[in-house]
C-alpha positions in Angstrom: -17.9 5.0 -2.9 -14.7 3.0 -3.5 -13.9 -0.6 -3.0 -10.4 -2.2 -2.6 -9.4 -5.8 -2.5 -5.7 -6.5 -1.8 -4.0 -9.5 -3.1 -0.3 -10.8 -3.2 0.7 -11.7 0.1 2.2 -14.9 1.2 5.3 -16.4 3.1 8.7 -15.6 1.9 12.0 -16.1 3.2 14.2 -12.7 4.4 16.0 -11.6 1.5 12.8 -12.1 -1.2 10.9 -10.2 -2.8 6.9 -10.0 -3.2 4.6 -8.1 -5.0 1.1 -6.8 -3.8 -1.5 -5.8 -6.0 -4.8 -4.2 -4.8 -7.9 -3.8 -7.1 -9.8 -0.5 -7.3 -13.6 -0.5 -8.1 -14.9 3.1 -9.5 -14.6 5.3 -12.2 -12.3 8.0 -11.3 -9.4 5.9 -9.7 -7.0 9.0 -10.9 -8.2 11.2 -8.9 -7.7 9.2 -5.7 -4.5 9.0 -3.5 -3.6 5.5 -3.1 -1.7 4.2 0.2 -0.5 1.1 1.5 0.1 0.4 5.6 0.5 -2.2 7.6 -0.2 -3.8 11.1 2.4 -6.1 12.8 0.6 -7.5 16.0 0.4 -5.9 19.0 1.5 -2.8 17.0 -0.4 0.3 15.9 -1.2 0.3 11.8 2.1 2.2 10.1 2.4 4.5 7.0 4.3 2.4 4.2 4.0 4.6 0.9 1.7 6.7 -0.7 1.4 7.8 -4.7 -0.8 10.4 -5.2 -3.3 10.9 -7.8 -2.5 11.6 -11.5 0.8 13.1 -11.0 2.1 9.9 -9.2 4.2 11.2 -6.8 5.4 8.8 -4.4 6.4 9.4 -0.2 7.5 6.4 1.3 8.5 5.5 5.2 11.7 5.7 5.8 11.5 2.0 7.4 11.0 1.1 3.5 12.6 3.6 1.4 14.7 1.7 -1.6 13.4 -1.7 -1.0 9.7 -1.0 -1.5 7.9 0.5 -4.7 4.7 1.5 -4.8 3.4 2.4 -8.4 -0.2 2.6 -10.1 -2.0 1.4 -13.4 -5.1 4.3 -14.1 -6.2 2.5 -17.0 -6.4 -0.9 -14.9 -7.5 0.4 -11.7 -4.4 -1.3 -9.8 -1.7 -0.2 -7.4 0.9 -2.4 -6.4 3.8 -2.4 -4.0 7.0 -4.3 -5.0 8.8 -5.4 -1.5 12.4 -6.1 -2.3 15.2 -7.3 0.3 12.2 -8.4 2.7 13.4 -8.3 6.9 11.2 -10.5 9.1 10.5 -6.9 10.4 8.3 -6.3 7.6 5.8 -9.1 8.7 2.4 -7.5 9.3 -0.7 -7.3 7.3 -1.0 -4.9 4.6 -3.5 -2.9 3.8 -4.3 -0.7 0.8 -6.3 2.7 1.3 -7.8 5.2 -0.8 -8.3 9.4 -0.3 -9.8 11.8 -3.0 -7.4 14.1 -4.2 -9.6 17.0 -3.3 -9.7 15.9 0.1 -6.0 16.0 1.1 -2.2 17.0 -0.6 -0.5 14.1 0.5 -1.8 11.5 3.0 0.7 9.6 5.4 -1.7 9.2 8.4 -4.2 7.2 8.4 -7.1 9.0 9.5 -6.4 10.5 6.0 -7.7 7.9 4.1 -11.7 7.0 3.5 -11.6 3.8 2.0 -9.7 0.4 2.8 -9.0 -3.2 1.5 -9.6 -6.3 3.9 -5.3 -6.5 4.4 -3.2 -9.4 2.5 -0.8 -11.0 5.3 2.7 -11.0 4.3 5.2 -13.2 6.7 9.1 -13.0 6.3 10.8 -15.8 8.0 14.5 -15.3 9.0 
């Protein structure tokens, strides 16, 4: 069982930056792929980024590529999402998610993840 707690959301002007954090419980953090998803009002939850297990390979949605960076610190059981050049369309609730590396190779769909945080609101004003 893994518990995830996000933090770092808030209100920022367009062009600004935010860093989201996700703290994970458990002793085998490196054996989980960690993903970030977001859900804007009236829209479906969408994939943002994933960082795979201990290898640390990363993948991004096209909409955030070159602006967002996902990283992890396996010693601290933490995953981060550095968001730069924020746009109003990035406004959403951002969720951290986890799935065991043995379950899936490179998860980019929300139904591939087993554990979810409660979400943190990011609002970008124009």
